[in-house]
C-alpha positions in Angstrom: -0.2 0.3 -0.1 1.0 3.5 -0.7 2.3 6.3 2.0 -1.6 7.3 2.3 -3.0 4.0 3.5 -1.2 2.7 7.2 -0.3 -0.8 7.3 -1.1 -2.5 10.3 0.5 -5.9 9.0 3.5 -6.8 7.1 3.9 -6.8 3.5 1.3 -9.5 1.9 1.4 -11.5 -1.1 0.3 -10.0 -4.1 -2.1 -11.8 -5.5 -4.4 -11.1 -2.0 -7.4 -8.9 -3.4 -8.1 -5.8 -1.5 -11.6 -4.6 0.0 -11.7 -0.7 0.1 -14.3 0.0 2.8 -16.2 3.8 1.6 -18.6 5.7 2.8 -20.0 8.3 5.5 -18.8 9.2 8.5 -19.9 7.6 11.3 -21.4 4.6 8.8 -20.0 1.8 10.4 -16.7 0.9 8.4 -14.8 1.4 11.7 -17.0 -1.6 13.1 -16.9 -3.5 10.0 -13.0 -3.3 10.0 -12.9 -5.0 13.7 -15.7 -7.4 13.0 -13.9 -8.7 9.3 -10.0 -8.4 10.7 -10.5 -9.0 15.0 -8.2 -5.7 14.5 -9.0 -2.3 16.7 -9.2 0.3 14.1 -7.3 2.5 16.4 -9.0 5.9 18.1 -12.3 5.2 16.3 -15.2 5.7 18.0 -19.3 6.4 17.2 -18.5 9.9 16.6 -18.2 12.1 13.4 -14.8 12.2 12.1 -13.2 9.7 14.4 -11.2 7.7 11.5 -8.7 9.9 10.3 -6.0 7.4 8.7 -6.5 4.8 6.3 -5.7 1.0 8.0 -5.3 -2.4 6.5 -5.1 -5.5 7.3 -6.0 -9.2 6.5 -9.7 -10.1 7.0 -9.8 -13.1 8.9 -13.1 -14.3 7.9 -12.6 -13.7 4.0 -9.5 -15.7 3.2 -7.0 -13.9 0.8 -8.9 -10.7 1.3 -7.3 -7.6 2.9 -9.6 -4.5 4.0 -8.8 -1.0 4.0 -10.7 0.8 6.6 -11.1 4.7 5.3 -12.2 8.1 7.1 -15.4 9.2 6.4 -16.6 11.3 3.5 -18.2 14.6 4.4 -20.6 16.5 2.3 -19.1 19.5 0.2 -15.7 19.3 2.0 -12.3 18.9 0.9 -10.9 17.9 4.5 -7.8 15.4 4.6 -9.5 12.9 5.6 -11.6 13.0 2.4 -8.8 13.4 0.3 -7.2 10.2 1.8 -10.8 8.2 2.0 -10.9 8.8 -2.3 -6.8 8.1 -2.7 -7.3 4.8 -1.2 -9.3 3.8 -3.9 -6.6 3.6 -6.3 -5.3 0.9 -3.9 -8.6 -1.4 -4.4 -9.6 -4.3 -6.6 -13.5 -4.2 -4.7 -15.3 -1.3 -3.2 -17.7 -1.3 -0.5 -20.3 1.2 0.0 -20.8 1.3 3.5 -24.9 3.2 4.2 -26.6 3.2 7.2 -30.4 1.5 7.8 -31.4 4.6 9.6 -30.1 7.3 6.5 -30.0 5.0 3.5 -30.9 7.7 0.9 -28.6 10.0 2.3 -25.5 7.9 2.3 -26.0 6.5 -1.0 -26.8 10.0 -2.7 -23.7 11.7 -0.7 -21.0 8.4 -2.4 -22.6 8.9 -5.5 -22.5 12.6 -5.7 -18.8 12.1 -4.6 -17.7 9.7 -6.7 -19.0 11.2 -9.3 -18.3 9.3 -13.0 -15.7 7.4 -11.2 -17.9 4.8 -9.9 -18.5 3.5 -13.0 -15.1 2.6 -13.3 -15.0 0.3 -9.7 -16.0 -3.3 -8.9 -18.4 -2.3 -6.2 -21.2 -3.7 -3.7 -23.2 -2.1 -0.9 -23.1 -2.8 2.6 -26.0 -1.7 4.7 -25.0 -1.2 8.5 -27.0 -1.1 11.5 -29.8 -4.0 11.0 -30.5 -4.2 14.3 -32.1 -0.1 13.5 -33.9 -1.3 10.7 -37.1 0.3 9.7 -40.0 -1.7 7.7 -39.8 -1.1 4.3 -36.1 -1.2 4.4 -35.3 -4.5 2.7 -37.8 -3.2 -0.5 -35.7 0.4 -0.9 -32.5 -1.7 -0.8 -33.7 -4.2 -3.5 -35.1 -1.3 -5.5 -31.4 0.0 -5.0 -29.9 -2.9 -6.2 -31.8 -3.1 -9.4 -30.9 0.7 -10.0 -27.2 0.5 -9.5 -26.7 -2.7 -10.8 -24.5 -4.6 -7.5 -24.8 -6.5 -5.0 -26.5 -4.9 -1.7 -26.4 -7.1 1.8 -27.8 -5.6 5.0 -25.5 -6.7 8.2 -25.1 -5.8 12.5 -21.5 -4.1 11.7 -21.1 -4.3 15.7 -22.2 -8.2 15.5 -20.3 -10.1 12.4 -20.7 -13.7 12.6 -20.3 -16.8 10.1 -23.9 -16.0 8.8 -23.8 -12.3 7.4 -20.0 -13.0 6.8 -21.2 -15.4 4.3 -23.6 -13.1 2.7 -20.7 -10.4 2.7 -18.4 -12.7 1.1 -20.8 -13.9 -1.6 -21.6 -10.1 -2.1 -18.3 -9.0 -2.9 -17.3 -12.1 -4.9 -20.3 -10.8 -7.0 -19.3 -7.0 -7.5 -19.7 -5.5 -10.6 -19.4 -2.0 -12.4 -22.7 0.1 -11.2 -24.6 1.2 -14.2 -24.7 4.7 -14.8 -27.4 6.8 -13.2 -30.0 9.8 -14.7 -31.0 12.5 -12.0 -34.5 10.8 -11.9 -32.9 7.6 -10.7 -30.8 9.4 -8.0 -33.9 11.2 -6.3 -35.8 7.7 -6.7 -33.3 7.1 -3.3 -35.1 9.8 -1.7 -37.8 7.2 -1.1 -36.1 5.5 2.3 -37.6 4.2 5.2 -37.8 7.0 8.4 -36.7 6.2 11.8 -38.7 8.7 13.3 -37.5 7.8 16.7 -34.2 9.0 16.7 -35.8 12.4 14.6 -37.5 13.0 17.6 -34.5 12.4 20.1 -32.3 14.5 17.8 -34.8 17.2 17.8 -34.7 17.3 21.3 -31.0 17.1 21.6 -31.0 20.2 19.5 -32.2 22.2 22.4 -29.5 24.2 23.5 -29.8 23.8 27.3 -29.8 20.6 27.3 -26.7 20.1 24.9 -25.4 22.4 27.6 -26.3 20.2 30.5 -25.1 17.2 29.0 -21.8 18.5 28.0 -21.4 19.4 31.6 -22.5 16.6 33.4 -20.1 14.5 31.2 -16.7 16.3 32.5 -18.0 17.7 36.0 -19.5 14.1 37.3 -16.1 12.5 36.5 -14.2 14.7 38.2 -16.3 15.1 41.1 -16.4 11.4 41.7 -12.3 11.5 40.7 -12.5 14.4 43.7 -14.1 12.3 46.0 -12.1 8.8 45.8 -9.1 11.0 46.3 -10.3 12.9 49.2 -10.9 9.2 50.9 -8.1 7.6 49.7 -5.3 10.8 50.4 -5.4 10.1 54.2 -4.8 6.3 53.8 -1.8 7.0 51.3 -0.1 9.6 53.6 -0.7 7.3 57.1 -0.1 3.8 55.6 2.2 4.5 52.6 4.5 7.5 52.3 4.9 7.9 56.1 6.4 4.5 57.1 7.9 4.7 54.0 10.0 8.0 54.5 10.8 7.1 58.1 12.4 3.6 56.8 14.4 5.5 53.6 15.5 8.1 56.1 18.9 6.9 57.3 19.7 5.8 53.5 19.1 9.0 52.5 21.1 11.0 55.1 24.3 8.6 53.9 23.0 9.4 49.7 21.6 12.8 50.0 21.1 13.3 46.5 19.4 9.9 46.0 17.2 10.6 49.4 16.2 14.1 47.6 15.7 11.9 44.3 13.4 9.2 45.8 11.7 11.1 49.0 12.5 15.0 48.9 10.0 17.8 48.2 9.8 16.5 44.4 10.6 13.1 45.3 9.4 10.0 43.0 7.9 8.4 45.4 6.4 11.2 47.4 5.2 14.0 45.1 4.6 11.2 42.0 2.4 9.0 44.2 0.6 12.1 45.7 0.1 13.1 42.5 -1.1 9.8 40.7 -3.6 9.4 43.0 -5.2 12.8 42.3 -4.5 12.4 38.6 -5.2 8.9 37.6 -9.2 8.8 39.0 -9.7 11.7 36.9 -8.5 10.2 33.6 -9.8 7.0 34.3 -13.3 8.6 34.9 -13.3 10.8 32.6 -11.9 8.3 29.8 -15.3 6.4 30.9 -17.9 9.0 30.3 -16.0 9.9 27.1 -16.0 6.6 26.1 -19.8 6.3 27.2 -21.2 9.4 25.0 -18.9 7.9 22.0 -20.3 4.9 22.1 -24.0 6.2 22.5 -22.7 9.1 19.2 -24.0 11.8 21.0 -21.2 14.1 20.4 -22.2 14.9 16.8 -25.7 16.0 18.1 -24.1 18.1 20.3 -22.2 19.4 18.0 -24.8 20.6 15.9 -26.7 22.2 18.5 -23.9 24.2 19.1 -23.1 25.0 15.8 -24.7 28.6 15.6 -22.6 29.3 18.8 -19.6 28.4 17.6 -19.9 30.1 14.4 -19.7 33.4 16.2 -16.0 32.4 17.2 -14.2 31.2 13.5 -15.4 27.3 13.8 -18.2 25.4 12.6 -20.3 22.9 15.0 -18.5 20.0 13.3 -15.0 21.5 14.4 -16.3 21.5 18.1 -16.0 17.3 18.0 -12.0 17.5 18.1 -12.2 20.5 20.3 -14.3 18.2 23.1 -12.0 14.9 22.0 -9.1 17.4 23.4 -10.3 17.3 27.4 -9.1 13.4 26.5 -5.7 14.1 24.8 -4.9 17.2 22.8 -2.8 14.9 20.9 -5.6 12.7 19.4 -7.8 15.8 19.3 -5.1 17.6 16.5 -4.9 14.4 14.4 -9.0 14.3 14.7 -9.1 17.7 13.2 -8.1 16.5 9.9 -12.0 15.6 9.4 -12.3 19.7 9.4 -12.9 21.4 6.3 -9.7 22.5 5.1 -10.3 26.4 5.6 -10.9 25.9 9.3 -8.6 23.2 10.4 -6.0 25.8 11.7 -8.4 27.8 13.7 -10.3 24.1 15.2 -6.3 23.2 16.4 -5.2 26.8 17.9 -8.7 26.6 19.8 -7.5 22.8 20.6 -4.5 23.9 22.1 -5.7 27.1 24.0 -8.8 25.8 25.2 -9.3 22.3 25.5 -7.7 20.9 29.0 -6.3 17.6 28.6 -7.4 14.8 31.3 -3.9 15.2 32.1 -4.1 18.6 32.8 -7.4 18.5 34.7 -6.0 16.2 37.0 -3.4 18.3 37.6 -5.7 21.2 38.2 -7.8 19.6 40.6 -4.6 17.8 42.2 -3.1 21.5 43.1 -6.8 22.8 43.8 -7.2 20.2 46.5 -3.7 20.3 48.3 -4.5 24.0 48.6 -7.6 23.6 50.3 -9.5 25.5 47.3 -11.1 22.6 45.1 -14.3 25.3 44.0 -11.6 27.2 41.9 -11.3 24.3 39.5 -14.6 24.8 37.4 -13.9 28.8 37.0 -10.5 27.4 36.0 -11.6 25.5 33.3 -14.3 27.5 32.0 -11.8 30.5 32.1 -9.4 28.7 30.0 -12.0 27.5 27.5 -13.5 30.7 26.8 -10.1 32.4 26.7 -9.4 30.0 24.0 -12.6 31.1 22.0 -12.1 34.7 22.2 -8.2 34.4 21.1 -9.4 31.8 18.4 -11.9 35.0 17.1 -9.0 37.3 17.6 -6.8 34.9 15.4 -10.0 34.6 12.5 -13.4 36.5 13.0 -16.3 34.3 12.1 -16.6 31.5 10.0 -17.2 30.9 6.5 -21.0 30.0 5.5 -19.6 27.1 3.8 -18.7 25.4 7.0 -22.3 26.0 8.4 -23.7 24.0 5.5 -21.4 21.1 5.9 -22.4 20.4 8.9 -25.9 20.5 8.2 -25.5 18.5 4.6 -23.4 15.7 6.8 -26.2 12.6 7.9 -26.2 12.4 11.5 -24.4 10.4 13.6 -26.6 7.2 15.1 -27.8 7.3 18.2 -27.4 3.8 19.6 -26.6 1.5 23.6 -23.3 1.3 24.1 -21.4 -2.1 24.3 -19.5 -3.5 26.9 -16.4 -4.2 24.2 -16.6 -0.7 22.7 -16.4 1.1 26.3 -13.6 -1.2 27.5 -11.7 -1.0 24.6 -12.0 2.9 24.5 -11.0 2.9 28.9 -8.3 0.3 28.4 -6.7 2.6 25.4 -7.0 5.6 27.6 -5.5 4.2 30.6 -2.6 2.5 29.2 -1.8 5.9 27.5 -1.4 7.2 31.2 0.2 4.8 32.8 2.9 4.0 29.9 3.1 7.3 28.3 2.4 10.3 30.9 3.5 8.6 33.8 6.9 7.9 33.1 7.3 11.5 32.1 5.9 13.1 34.8 8.9 10.5 36.9 11.7 11.9 34.1 10.2 15.3 35.7 10.2 14.6 39.1 14.2 13.4 38.9 14.9 16.2 36.8 13.1 18.6 39.2 14.6 17.1 42.2 18.1 16.9 40.9 17.9 20.8 40.2 16.4 21.1 43.2 19.2 19.8 45.2 21.8 21.5 43.1 20.0 25.0 43.8 19.4 25.4 40.5 15.8 25.5 41.1 16.5 28.5 43.8 18.6 30.1 41.2 16.1 30.0 38.5 13.5 31.3 41.3 15.5 34.4 41.9 16.0 35.2 38.3 12.5 34.9 37.6 11.2 36.6 40.9 11.5 40.7 39.5 9.1 39.7 36.8 6.9 37.3 38.3 6.2 39.6 41.1 6.3 42.8 39.0 4.0 42.0 36.6 1.5 39.4 38.1 2.0 39.6 41.7 3.3 36.1 42.1 5.5 34.8 44.4 9.3 33.3 42.9 8.6 29.6 44.1 6.0 29.3 41.3 8.7 29.6 38.8 9.8 25.7 38.4 5.3 24.9 38.1 5.6 27.0 35.2 8.4 26.1 33.1 8.0 22.0 33.5 4.2 23.0 31.9 5.5 23.8 29.1 7.1 20.4 28.5 3.8 18.7 29.9 0.6 20.3 31.5 0.7 17.9 34.2 4.3 19.5 35.3 2.0 21.6 37.4 1.8 19.3 39.8 5.6 20.5 40.9 3.3 22.8 43.2 2.6 20.0 44.7 5.9 20.0 46.5 6.2 19.3 50.2 3.0 17.5 50.3 0.9 20.3 48.8 2.1 23.3 51.8 3.7 25.4 48.4 -0.2 25.5 46.6 -1.5 26.0 50.4 0.8 28.6 50.8 -0.3 30.9 47.7 -3.2 33.2 48.4 -6.5 32.2 46.1 -5.8 34.8 43.7 -2.1 33.7 43.3 -3.0 30.0 43.3 -5.4 30.8 40.5 -3.3 33.1 38.3 -0.5 30.6 38.3 -2.9 27.9 37.4 -4.2 29.7 34.8 -0.7 30.6 33.1 0.6 27.2 33.6 -2.5 25.5 31.6 -2.5 28.5 28.8 0.9 30.0 28.2 2.0 27.4 25.5 0.9 23.7 24.4 2.8 21.2 25.8 5.9 19.9 24.0 3.8 17.2 22.4 0.9 19.0 21.0 3.4 21.5 19.4 5.5 18.5 17.9 2.1 16.9 16.5 0.9 20.1 14.8 4.3 20.7 13.1 3.8 17.1 11.8 0.3 18.0 10.9 0.4 21.5 9.8 4.0 22.5 8.9 6.3 23.8 12.0 6.1 26.9 10.6 2.3 26.9 11.6 2.9 25.1 14.9 5.2 28.1 15.7 2.9 30.6 15.0 0.1 29.3 17.1 2.7 29.1 19.7 3.9 32.5 19.9 0.3 34.0 19.2 -1.1 31.9 22.0 1.9 32.7 24.3 1.2 36.6 23.3 -2.5 36.1 24.3 -1.9 34.2 27.5 0.2 36.8 29.0 -2.3 39.7 28.2 -5.0 37.6 29.8 -2.4 36.6 32.7 -1.8 40.6 33.5 -5.4 41.5 33.3 -6.4 38.7 35.8 -3.6 40.3 37.7 -4.7 43.9 37.8 -8.2 42.6 38.5 -7.1 41.0 41.2 -4.8 43.5 42.9 -7.6 45.9 42.1 -10.2 43.8 44.0 -7.5 43.8 47.0 -7.3 47.4 47.1 -10.7 48.0 47.1 -11.4 45.3 50.1 
């Protein structure tokens, strides 16, 4: 396969046939890919634009067949993912046109319009997914489509591929042929498809903005509150049963090897600071991962984004661009990749908002940890809201209102099907989130603890704090002790957890205003290095540098404004 298709297996025999799955967003292509191959397709889930690369793997159900999963097509959009999907057709022997049982006419018309005359050059068959949501009259409509197109049509439940429907699909694939040319009247005939009225009624209710904002708030606030309650219960246990006995046992050893003692049980120690920060950060990541997996599996995120499309257009984005932004609250890097599904003219603005306003789960855990250590957890919600709305204003300042074309794309694309979540899909998503935290985020944080401990032991942090004191105190009214947390937050947003050193006494020593301003600055000064590198790979390093310095300028201006406001309040009081 060429570079635009990401291979998940080693090189395959030249005589193996290649089946390319092509369809609208959220039509079930990735579910079919998992069913055919037994392989997880990546970061995809049941929300619009979650597939951002082409993937291929040998089909365990179809001997001698290699399956290619493509990103979803969008109505009237020249996105990166749309171009990838169409380019993958050059590598296929057979094309499976994937449509949904709940919107077969919309999906099929989108495919016919997108492919145009190219459709008659491809060996094709049609796969209608979500058979469990089929309505009366669907089989007759599919038979009519089969007659008009002149290609085989199969109805399946993509999430439950078994031997029976696998055999039906294999037979349809073997009988695939080039579709007949279609005239306008034949294309209009596709409109006479059965509707699923329950879905339509539910979509109208979800389009009510207060319900939309309430659902988004519940998605993030309930998991964070649950994590806070759990950490509150376990924190004394950790301190009394583990950390205190551990420090007592290692005290003689640390006196003989003072630098090793600083590294492991000092103020910035791997065991002390690391364990305390893990306790507060991991539950947030876990519970937020469960909540986001639930909304993704249900497919509700697309409907929330559609509902807020008019609001987002005021800030230079469309409703579909909100999908990656909400995904950024899980992981900014994944959100930048998901921005491939945005319209080309909107992608840079979407990434700008993700980098500034989407507080990733690690950042949320760090914020909650620091505020809790200081005895001020009530600052968490205002902080998340301040960062997000500052990001919106920053995006508007840099971009202005969205183009009308972006709005038309949102309304023209068929909405995501709402469905019950499956345990398999939930487990796969949550397992991926936990693995990323344990094997990617925590090792980096341990390295930050190691570097911080060695710098503190050598007196470097004290000198750094002294050098930054004039700027921090004069411009922002902050003590010099916050300098290390601000510095390491540029590397990773959970570098803010360095404020938890000395078992949280450093954070507790800050006034409410100083604590809020410190966390705001650490959250917004720049994207973390990994996010910056990802933006550079996706949009070019010149664009990454531009987004970074623009964010730095806005964050400094916003921080200065907050500092002046806090000083004015103190003066008035």
